[in-house]
C-alpha positions as CSV (number, residue, x, y, z in Angstrom):
1,M,-22.3,59.6,50.6
2,P,-25.9,58.2,50.4
3,K,-28.8,60.5,50.1
4,T,-30.7,61.4,53.1
5,L,-34.4,60.6,53.5
6,G,-35.3,64.2,52.8
7,Q,-33.2,64.3,49.6
8,V,-34.7,61.1,48.3
9,L,-38.3,62.4,48.9
10,K,-37.6,65.8,47.5
11,D,-36.0,64.3,44.4
12,A,-39.0,61.9,43.9
13,R,-41.5,64.8,44.3
14,E,-39.7,67.0,41.8
15,K,-39.3,64.1,39.4
16,S,-43.1,63.6,39.6
17,G,-43.6,67.3,38.8
18,K,-45.7,67.8,42.0
19,S,-45.7,70.8,44.3
20,L,-45.8,70.4,48.1
21,R,-49.4,71.5,48.0
22,Q,-50.3,68.8,45.5
23,V,-48.6,66.2,47.7
24,E,-50.5,67.5,50.7
25,E,-53.8,67.0,48.7
26,M,-52.8,63.5,47.8
27,T,-51.6,62.4,51.2
28,G,-53.1,64.7,53.8
29,I,-49.7,65.6,55.1
30,H,-49.4,69.4,55.5
31,N,-47.0,71.0,53.1
32,A,-45.0,72.7,55.9
33,H,-44.5,69.2,57.4
34,L,-43.5,67.8,54.0
35,S,-41.0,70.7,53.6
36,Q,-39.4,69.9,57.0
37,I,-39.0,66.3,56.0
38,E,-37.5,67.2,52.7
39,N,-35.1,69.6,54.4
40,D,-34.1,66.9,57.0
41,T,-35.4,69.0,59.8
42,I,-37.6,66.0,60.6
43,A,-35.4,63.0,60.0
44,K,-37.7,60.4,61.4
45,P,-41.3,61.0,60.3
46,D,-44.2,59.0,61.5
47,L,-44.2,55.5,59.8
48,S,-47.6,56.0,58.3
49,M,-46.5,59.3,56.7
50,L,-43.5,57.5,55.3
51,F,-45.7,54.8,53.9
52,D,-48.1,57.4,52.4
53,L,-45.1,59.1,50.7
54,A,-43.7,55.8,49.5
55,V,-47.0,55.1,47.8
56,A,-47.4,58.7,46.4
57,Y,-43.9,58.6,44.8
58,D,-43.8,54.9,44.0
59,L,-40.7,54.4,46.3
60,D,-39.5,51.4,48.2
61,Y,-40.9,51.7,51.7
62,Q,-38.2,49.5,53.3
63,D,-35.5,51.8,51.7
64,L,-37.2,54.8,53.2
65,L,-37.3,53.1,56.6
66,R,-33.6,52.3,56.4
67,R,-32.9,56.0,55.7
68,T,-34.5,57.0,59.0
69,G,-31.7,55.3,60.9
70,K,-32.4,54.6,64.5
71,S,-35.6,54.8,66.5
72,A,-36.1,57.5,69.2
73,N,-34.8,55.2,72.0
74,G,-31.5,54.6,70.2
75,E,-32.2,51.1,69.1
76,T,-32.3,50.2,65.4
77,S,-35.7,50.1,63.8
78,A,-35.4,46.5,62.8
79,R,-38.3,45.5,65.0
80,Q,-40.5,48.3,63.5
81,R,-39.5,47.1,60.0
82,Q,-40.5,43.5,60.9
83,R,-43.9,44.6,62.1
84,T,-44.4,46.9,59.1
85,T,-43.3,44.2,56.7
86,A,-45.8,41.7,58.3
87,A,-48.6,44.3,58.1
88,M,-47.8,45.1,54.4
89,R,-47.8,41.4,53.5
90,A,-51.2,40.9,55.2
91,L,-52.5,44.0,53.5
92,G,-51.4,42.7,50.1
93,E,-53.5,39.6,50.6
94,L,-56.7,41.6,50.9
95,S,-59.0,42.9,48.2
96,V,-58.6,46.6,47.1
97,A,-61.9,47.4,49.0
98,D,-60.7,45.7,52.1
99,Q,-57.3,47.5,51.8
100,D,-59.1,50.8,51.6
101,E,-61.1,49.9,54.7
102,V,-58.0,48.9,56.7
103,L,-56.2,52.1,55.6
104,G,-59.2,54.2,56.6
105,F,-59.2,52.5,60.0
106,M,-55.5,53.2,60.4
107,A,-56.0,56.9,59.5
108,Q,-58.7,57.1,62.2
109,L,-56.3,55.6,64.7
110,R,-53.6,58.0,63.7
111,N,-55.9,61.0,63.9
112,K,-57.2,59.9,67.3
113,K,-53.6,59.6,68.5
114,R,-52.8,63.1,67.3
115,S,-55.9,64.5,69.1
116,D,-55.1,62.8,72.4
């Protein structure tokens, strides 16, 4: 049986020797939320969080997306993966400084969405 998203993330964190609090400091994702993801209480975390964790643990983002299964409306997340792949390709064509600016903008949008 394949590992769940939570199992993969927990294994990667433990392999890196990092605590939940250290990952929180790296990613800005609260350690309680990280714990819920690792324990599969949250099986479909926000795509931006998933991307942050893929970067933090040097994991394949597409693999993590596949492990989330279906979107909330019951459809496969193929369309989400297509958009994410296109965005990641575009991001890869930018300078590191421009990537930081784009990621900062995305974080602002995410924070605005959470506060609305």
